[in-house]
C-alpha positions in Angstrom: 104.5 72.7 105.5 107.4 74.7 104.2 110.8 73.2 104.9 113.4 75.2 106.9 115.3 76.8 104.0 118.5 77.9 105.7 120.2 77.9 102.4 118.0 80.7 101.2 118.8 82.8 104.2 122.6 82.3 103.7 122.3 83.4 100.1 120.2 86.5 101.0 122.7 87.5 103.6 125.7 87.0 101.4 126.0 90.7 100.6 126.7 91.3 104.3 128.9 88.3 105.0 131.3 88.4 102.1 133.1 91.7 103.0 134.8 90.0 105.9 136.7 88.0 103.4 139.7 86.0 104.5 139.9 87.9 107.8 137.6 85.2 109.4 140.6 82.9 109.2 142.5 85.3 111.5 139.9 85.3 114.2 141.3 82.3 116.1 144.7 83.9 116.1 143.5 86.9 118.1 142.4 84.9 121.1 144.4 86.0 124.1 144.9 89.4 122.7 144.2 92.2 125.2 142.1 95.2 124.0 142.5 98.6 125.5 144.7 97.2 128.2 141.7 95.6 129.9 139.7 93.1 127.8 141.3 89.7 127.1 139.7 88.0 124.0 138.6 84.5 124.8 136.8 83.1 121.8 134.9 84.2 118.6 131.1 84.4 118.7 130.6 85.3 115.1 131.3 87.8 112.3 129.5 89.8 109.7 130.3 92.4 107.1 130.7 95.2 109.6 132.3 93.6 112.5 133.4 90.6 114.6 132.1 89.6 118.0 134.2 88.2 120.8 133.6 86.7 124.2 136.1 88.5 126.4 137.2 88.7 130.1 137.2 92.1 131.8 140.4 91.9 133.8 139.5 94.9 135.9 136.0 93.7 137.1 136.7 90.0 136.7 133.7 89.2 134.6 132.9 88.1 131.1 131.7 90.6 128.5 131.2 90.7 124.7 133.4 92.9 122.5 132.4 94.0 119.0 135.3 94.7 116.8 135.0 96.9 113.7 135.8 95.0 110.5 138.3 96.8 108.2 139.0 94.7 105.0 142.3 95.4 103.3 142.2 98.3 100.9 139.0 99.7 102.3 138.6 103.3 100.9 139.0 106.1 103.5 135.4 107.4 103.1 134.0 103.9 103.8 136.3 103.5 106.8 135.0 106.8 108.1 131.4 105.7 107.6 132.0 102.4 109.5 133.7 104.2 112.4 130.8 106.7 112.6 128.3 103.8 112.6 130.2 102.1 115.4 130.0 105.2 117.6 126.3 105.7 116.6 125.5 102.1 117.6 127.2 102.5 121.0 125.3 105.8 121.7 121.9 104.5 120.6 122.3 101.2 122.5 123.5 103.1 125.6 120.3 105.2 125.6 118.3 102.0 125.9 120.4 100.2 128.5 117.5 100.2 131.0 115.4 98.0 128.7 115.5 94.3 129.6 115.1 93.3 125.9 118.0 95.3 124.5 121.6 94.1 124.8 123.3 96.4 127.3 126.2 98.5 126.1 128.8 99.3 128.8 131.4 101.3 126.9 133.0 102.1 123.6 136.9 102.0 123.7 139.5 102.8 121.2 142.2 100.2 120.4 144.8 100.8 117.7 142.7 103.7 116.4 139.5 101.8 116.0 136.4 101.6 118.2 135.5 98.5 120.1 132.0 98.2 121.7 131.8 96.6 125.1 128.5 94.8 125.7 126.7 92.5 128.1 127.5 88.8 127.8 124.3 86.6 127.9 125.3 82.9 128.6 123.5 80.4 126.4 122.1 83.0 124.0 122.0 82.2 120.3 120.7 84.3 117.4 117.3 83.4 116.2 118.4 82.6 112.7 120.8 79.9 114.0 118.2 78.5 116.3 115.7 78.0 113.5 118.2 76.7 111.0 119.5 74.2 113.5 116.3 73.2 115.3 113.5 74.2 113.0 110.6 76.7 113.5 109.8 77.7 117.1 106.5 77.1 118.7 103.8 79.7 118.0 103.5 80.5 121.7 107.3 81.1 121.9 107.1 83.3 118.8 104.3 85.3 120.5 106.5 85.8 123.6 109.4 86.8 121.4 107.2 89.3 119.6 106.1 91.0 122.9 109.8 91.4 124.0 110.9 92.8 120.7 108.0 95.2 120.5 108.9 96.4 123.9 112.5 97.0 122.8 111.5 98.8 119.6 108.9 100.9 121.4 111.6 102.0 123.9 113.7 103.1 121.0 110.9 104.8 119.2 110.1 106.8 122.3 113.6 108.1 122.1 113.2 108.6 118.3 115.7 105.8 117.6 115.0 103.6 114.6 116.7 100.2 114.5 116.5 99.8 110.7 117.9 96.2 110.7 115.5 94.0 112.7 116.1 90.4 111.4 116.5 87.0 112.9 120.3 87.2 113.2 119.9 90.4 115.3 117.7 88.7 117.8 119.2 86.7 120.7 117.3 84.1 122.6 118.2 81.8 125.5 115.3 79.4 125.0 112.4 78.5 122.7 110.3 77.1 125.5 107.2 79.3 125.9 107.1 78.8 129.6 110.7 79.9 129.9 110.0 83.0 127.8 106.9 83.9 129.8 106.8 86.6 132.5 107.4 83.9 135.1 110.3 82.3 133.3 114.0 83.0 133.2 114.4 82.9 129.4 115.5 86.1 127.6 114.9 87.7 124.2 117.1 90.6 123.2 117.4 92.9 120.3 121.0 93.6 119.3 123.1 95.3 116.6 122.1 99.0 116.4 124.8 99.4 113.9 122.7 101.1 111.2 120.2 102.7 113.6 119.6 106.4 113.5 117.7 109.1 115.2 114.3 109.6 113.4 115.0 113.3 112.8 118.5 112.8 111.6 117.8 111.9 108.0 118.8 108.6 106.3 121.8 108.1 104.0 121.2 106.8 100.5 120.4 103.1 100.6 123.1 102.0 98.1 126.5 101.5 99.8 129.5 99.3 99.1 127.6 96.4 100.8 124.4 96.8 98.8 121.8 98.0 101.2 121.4 99.7 104.5 119.3 96.8 105.8 118.6 93.3 104.7 116.5 92.2 101.7 113.5 90.2 102.8 113.3 92.1 106.1 113.5 95.6 104.8 110.1 97.5 104.7 108.9 98.2 101.2 108.9 102.0 101.7 112.6 101.8 102.6 113.4 99.6 99.6 111.8 102.4 97.5 114.2 104.9 99.1 111.7 106.6 101.3 112.5 107.9 104.8 112.3 105.3 107.6 109.6 105.5 110.3 108.7 103.4 113.3 106.3 101.5 111.0 109.4 100.4 109.0 110.8 98.6 112.1 107.5 97.0 112.7 107.4 95.5 109.2 110.9 94.0 109.8 109.7 92.6 113.1 106.7 91.0 111.3 109.1 89.3 108.8 111.3 88.2 111.7 108.5 86.6 113.6 107.2 85.0 110.4 110.7 83.4 109.9 110.6 82.2 113.5 107.3 80.3 113.3 107.4 79.3 109.6 111.1 78.5 109.1 111.5 80.7 106.1 111.1 84.4 105.3 107.8 85.7 104.0 109.5 86.8 100.7 112.4 84.3 100.3 113.1 83.7 96.7 116.6 82.3 96.8 118.5 85.4 95.7 118.7 89.0 97.0 117.2 90.4 93.7 114.3 87.9 93.7 113.6 88.5 97.4 113.6 92.2 97.0 111.3 92.0 94.0 108.9 89.8 95.9 109.1 92.3 98.9 108.0 95.1 96.6 105.4 93.5 94.4 104.0 90.4 96.1 102.1 89.5 99.3 103.8 87.3 101.9 103.6 83.5 101.3 100.5 82.5 103.3 101.6 81.2 106.8 101.0 77.5 107.3 102.1 77.1 110.9 101.3 80.5 112.5 97.7 79.7 113.5 96.3 82.4 115.8 99.5 84.4 115.2 98.6 85.0 111.6 96.7 88.3 112.1 99.7 89.8 113.9 102.1 88.7 111.1 99.9 89.9 108.3 99.1 93.1 110.1 102.8 93.9 110.6 103.6 92.9 107.0 101.1 95.3 105.4 103.0 97.0 102.5 101.2 100.3 103.1 102.7 101.7 106.4 99.4 103.5 107.0 97.7 100.2 107.1 100.3 98.5 109.2 99.5 97.2 112.6 100.5 99.6 115.4 102.9 98.5 118.0 100.4 98.9 120.9 97.8 97.0 118.9 100.3 94.2 118.1 101.4 94.1 121.7 97.7 93.7 122.8 97.1 90.9 120.4 100.3 89.1 121.3 99.4 89.4 125.0 96.1 87.8 124.2 97.8 84.9 122.5 100.2 84.4 125.4 97.5 84.8 128.1 99.6 87.3 129.9 97.8 90.6 129.5 95.5 92.7 127.4 93.2 91.3 124.7 92.7 94.5 122.8 93.4 94.6 119.1 94.1 97.4 116.7 95.4 98.0 113.3 96.3 101.6 112.3 99.2 103.7 111.3 102.1 103.8 113.7 103.3 107.3 113.5 100.3 109.3 112.4 98.1 111.0 115.0 94.5 111.4 114.1 91.7 113.4 115.6 89.3 111.5 118.0 86.2 110.1 116.4 82.9 109.2 117.9 83.0 105.8 119.6 86.7 106.2 120.6 88.0 106.6 124.1 88.0 110.2 125.2 91.2 112.0 126.4 91.6 112.6 130.1 89.2 115.3 131.3 86.8 114.9 128.3 83.2 114.0 128.9 82.4 110.5 127.7 79.5 110.6 125.2 78.0 107.1 124.9 76.3 106.0 121.7 72.6 106.4 121.7 71.8 102.7 121.4 73.7 100.9 124.1 73.1 97.2 125.0 70.5 96.0 127.4 71.6 94.2 130.5 70.1 92.0 133.1 71.8 91.9 136.5 71.5 88.6 138.4 70.6 88.8 142.1 69.4 92.4 141.8 66.1 94.0 140.7 66.1 93.8 136.9 66.3 97.2 135.4 65.9 97.6 131.7 69.1 99.2 130.4 68.0 99.7 126.9 69.2 101.4 123.9 67.3 104.1 122.0 65.8 103.3 118.7 68.3 103.8 115.9 68.0 107.2 114.5 68.6 108.4 111.0 71.7 110.4 110.3 73.8 112.0 113.0 76.3 109.9 115.0 76.9 106.4 114.2 74.4 104.0 115.8 76.1 101.1 117.5 73.9 98.0 117.7 74.9 94.8 119.5 74.9 91.6 117.6 76.1 88.1 118.1 78.4 86.1 116.1 78.3 82.4 115.2 81.4 80.3 115.6 82.0 77.9 112.6 84.2 75.1 113.8 87.2 73.9 111.8 85.6 70.5 111.6 82.4 71.9 110.1 84.3 74.0 107.6 86.4 71.0 106.6 83.2 69.0 106.1 81.7 71.6 103.9 78.9 72.4 106.3 79.1 76.1 105.9 77.5 76.7 102.5 77.1 80.5 103.0 80.9 80.9 102.7 81.1 81.5 99.0 83.5 82.7 96.3 82.3 85.5 94.1 83.5 88.5 92.2 82.7 91.5 94.4 83.1 95.2 93.9 81.7 98.3 95.6 80.5 101.7 94.5 82.3 104.3 96.6 79.3 106.6 96.7 80.0 107.8 100.3 83.3 109.7 100.8 85.4 107.6 103.2 88.1 108.9 105.5 91.4 107.8 103.9 89.8 106.5 100.7 91.0 109.5 98.7 94.5 108.9 100.0 94.8 105.7 98.0 93.7 106.3 94.5 92.7 103.3 92.4 95.5 101.5 90.7 93.1 100.3 88.1 91.9 103.6 86.7 88.3 103.3 85.4 88.3 99.5 85.8 85.9 98.0 88.3 88.3 95.4 89.8 85.5 93.1 91.1 83.0 93.6 88.3 80.1 95.9 87.6 77.7 94.2 90.2 80.0 95.2 93.0 80.8 98.6 91.6 84.1 99.4 93.4 86.5 101.6 91.5 89.6 100.6 93.5 91.1 97.5 95.0 90.0 96.6 98.5 92.6 96.5 101.3 92.9 95.0 104.7 90.9 97.0 107.2 88.4 98.5 104.7 84.8 98.6 105.9 81.8 98.3 103.6 78.1 98.3 103.5 76.5 95.6 101.3 73.2 95.8 99.3 72.1 92.2 98.4 69.9 91.7 95.3 69.0 88.1 96.2 69.4 85.7 99.0 72.1 86.9 101.3 75.5 85.1 100.6 73.9 82.7 98.2 73.1 84.5 94.9 74.6 87.5 93.1 77.4 89.4 94.9 76.2 92.5 96.7 76.9 96.1 95.7 79.5 97.3 98.1 80.1 100.9 99.3 83.2 101.9 101.2 82.4 103.4 104.6 84.2 104.6 107.7 84.6 101.8 110.3 84.3 104.2 113.2 81.6 106.7 112.2 79.4 104.6 110.0 77.7 101.2 110.6 79.5 98.7 108.3 78.1 95.4 107.2 81.5 93.8 106.7 85.2 94.4 106.9 88.2 93.1 104.9 90.3 91.1 107.4 92.8 89.5 105.0 93.8 89.1 101.4 95.2 86.1 99.5 97.6 86.4 96.6 96.7 84.0 93.8 98.8 82.4 91.1 96.1 82.9 88.5 92.5 84.0 88.2 91.4 80.4 88.2 93.4 79.8 91.4 91.7 82.8 93.0 88.2 81.6 92.0 88.7 78.0 93.0 91.0 78.2 96.0 90.5 81.7 97.4 87.5 80.7 99.5 89.3 78.0 101.4 92.4 80.2 102.0 90.1 83.0 103.2 88.5 80.6 105.7 91.9 79.8 107.1 93.0 83.4 107.2 89.9 84.6 109.1 89.5 81.6 111.4 90.7 83.4 114.5 88.1 86.1 114.1 85.4 83.7 113.1 86.0 81.5 116.2 85.9 84.4 118.6 82.7 86.1 117.3 79.1 84.9 117.6 77.5 85.0 114.1 80.4 85.7 111.8 81.0 84.2 108.3 83.5 84.8 105.6 82.8 86.0 102.1 85.6 85.6 99.6 85.8 88.1 96.8 88.0 87.5 93.8 88.9 89.9 91.0 87.0 89.9 87.7 88.8 89.0 84.5 89.1 92.7 83.8 90.3 93.4 87.3 92.9 90.6 87.0 94.3 92.1 83.8 94.5 95.5 85.4 96.8 94.1 88.1 94.4 93.1 90.9 95.6 89.6 91.8 94.3 89.2 95.4 91.2 87.6 96.7 89.9 89.7 99.7 88.4 88.0 102.7 85.5 89.9 104.2 83.8 89.1 107.5 80.1 89.7 107.7 77.5 88.7 110.3 74.8 86.3 109.0 71.8 88.4 110.1 73.0 91.9 110.9 75.7 94.5 110.5 79.0 94.1 112.2 78.6 97.2 114.3 82.2 98.4 113.8 85.6 97.1 113.2 86.2 93.4 113.9 89.1 91.2 115.0 92.6 92.7 114.8 91.2 96.0 113.5 89.4 97.1 116.7 91.3 99.4 119.0 91.3 100.3 122.7 88.4 102.6 123.5 86.1 101.4 120.6 82.5 101.0 121.7 81.6 97.3 121.4 78.3 95.6 120.8 77.3 92.0 120.6 77.8 92.0 116.8 81.6 92.6 117.0 82.3 91.4 120.6 84.8 88.5 121.0 85.1 85.9 123.7 87.9 87.0 126.0 87.5 90.8 125.4 87.9 93.1 128.4 85.7 96.2 128.7 85.4 99.5 130.4 81.7 100.2 131.2 79.6 103.2 131.7 76.0 103.2 132.8 73.1 105.6 132.6 69.6 105.3 134.0 68.5 103.4 130.9 71.6 102.0 129.2 74.9 100.2 129.7 77.8 100.9 127.4 81.0 98.9 126.8 84.4 100.1 125.5 87.2 97.8 124.5 90.0 97.9 127.2 93.3 96.4 128.0 93.0 93.3 130.2 96.2 94.1 132.1 94.8 97.5 133.1 91.8 98.4 135.3 88.6 97.4 133.6 85.0 96.6 134.5 84.1 93.4 132.8 85.4 90.5 130.7 83.6 88.7 128.0 82.9 85.0 129.0 81.1 84.0 125.8 77.7 84.1 124.0 74.4 82.5 124.6 71.8 81.9 121.8 68.2 82.4 122.6 65.8 79.6 121.8 64.2 79.8 118.3 61.0 81.9 118.3 61.7 83.8 121.5 60.6 87.4 121.2 62.7 90.3 122.4 60.2 91.2 125.1 60.2 87.6 126.3 64.0 87.7 126.5 63.9 90.9 128.4 61.5 89.6 131.0 62.9 86.0 131.2 63.0 84.9 134.8 66.0 82.6 134.3 69.4 84.0 133.6 70.8 81.8 130.9 74.3 83.3 131.0 74.6 82.5 134.7 73.5 78.9 134.0 76.0 78.5 131.2 79.0 80.3 132.7 78.3 80.8 136.4 80.1 77.7 137.6 83.2 78.8 135.7 84.0 81.7 138.1 84.2 82.1 141.9 80.6 83.1 142.9 81.8 84.7 146.1 83.7 87.3 144.1 82.3 87.4 140.5 78.9 87.5 138.9 77.8 86.8 135.3 75.6 89.3 133.6 73.6 89.3 130.4 73.7 92.0 127.7 71.2 92.1 124.9 71.5 93.7 121.5 69.0 96.5 120.7 65.6 95.5 119.5 66.1 96.4 115.9 69.1 94.1 115.7 67.1 91.3 117.4 64.3 91.7 114.8 66.9 91.3 112.1 67.6 87.8 113.4 70.6 88.4 115.7 69.4 86.4 118.7 72.7 86.2 120.7 73.4 87.8 124.0 76.7 88.6 125.6 77.7 86.9 128.8 80.1 89.1 130.8 81.8 88.7 134.1 82.4 91.4 136.6 83.0 91.7 140.3 80.0 91.5 142.6 81.4 94.2 144.8 81.6 96.6 141.8 85.4 96.9 142.1 87.7 97.0 139.0 89.3 93.9 137.4 93.0 94.3 137.0 94.0 91.2 135.1 92.5 88.6 132.7 90.1 86.1 134.3 90.7 82.4 133.7 87.6 80.2 134.0 87.9 77.3 136.4 85.9 75.1 134.1 84.6 75.1 130.6 80.8 75.5 130.0 
């Protein structure tokens, strides 16, 4: 476990703290001073390079408020003074536009006193900034960090809808009144607030040059890489900073902390985050938000869905795509309002308990045309089994893929290795794999046990992938990647493995030539043992994706459509109207044929999960994969729960007992 390195945080922030100079000694002397004839200063709450914050008494309304004073060091040049005054007015305006959001500190007014602006804000008793909390008490619980993430995402989303970019999301700009997950939940009284819009701007206003008298517009270690390179900020830039902030909250140190601003900035630009040790199920959110490529970064709605799943307070949908880029709809995605829903030709098969059994089958998989979605099941490898070395099919090899099929987005990211095959000739890829990439695999020997497969990049939505890159692991050396990459991949992918039916991890390290060309990450791919993965998996699925047994996860919520012969499932938000929830999987007995499973008189899902839900309201149903998938060896069925009166579900279901 990494220690809480508050010293590193102090060093990194020094460029912002030092400009206050000796004026901090004057702060106590100003207590009792009346600002703008109305606000009596009571005590100092803190100071930074751009201002000082006071607790004050509003003598007109007889209540406590917070005042932010503009810091003006002696000898400050007039251009810099003008810039600071403009920023203060901008902060007040931007914060005021968001005053209806419960997770943004409310701004009441901006008054002039002795020629300088003072911002009048909400006073939140008991609130401390997150940096101070972690430095004084240690990392916060994962569940608390997940609740904080949901609140901060809501605040950022509200700003982004108004085209306001915060640009300085970091622990010291987050106020919390508690680190108790129960207090921070929807039923608790705890609060999480985003503050300090001092360097925020309207998205269409353009950004000033990063270099200023204080070093950066932003904070090294929490600045998005594209902004550190001088590119224009976007909503995705704020999401990167949020990921770094949540990482700090749960790990006790920043993802790129190196002890100095220069070292931290270099790591931010060139290295992957230090692998989280305490984040657990929060890891996919952190790594998704910390993707260096903004086009690969987790979207705010996807992050919110995944955090809701972790907190148990809402949707369980997951997604990872670009924040600000709109893309045309693809087959398998949810249609826009008014469009006709076109189900995939091979839907799942379902048995309805208590009703005449009607075969809801999927058509045989055709060649060409629209992507065929087959339902598969996924095996859960327990942590104990992994630790005991009981999963021999999880291997470390040098992989590469031949990009024979043009892939949407593939040409947007040319290989950084030129003509080098970064994972070796057997794999055949000409560029480095990235999180979210989907592949097909051609095995020349025993699956997962002999030579690495030849990989081909494919489109996750419109093709039928065999595997997907769910994480990457930065290695210290090629030997480190080859020896330790496997174990770290298992840890990185555990949340996805444990939620699917038949999933396993394949760790792919660079070849010697690939390492020399600059490819230093092992990539962690998730495959199914016996079939393809149907589509995106884990955090890379999105609302509206058609789901099959192969990429379904326990706890999913679905919107369902039904035809005479088939039943189709689409990933949905659990806090919105939906038709069914995934209870879990059931594995058919060895040797049972597909026809025998279809005609089975007993309902195995009902036996396994029926006692976990109120039988007077809910029923458990069975969904089979298509016959081709079954013949490949995928003998898992989905057990879903819906209402027996055919009404919609409106919130996540909690089983009354475990099967």
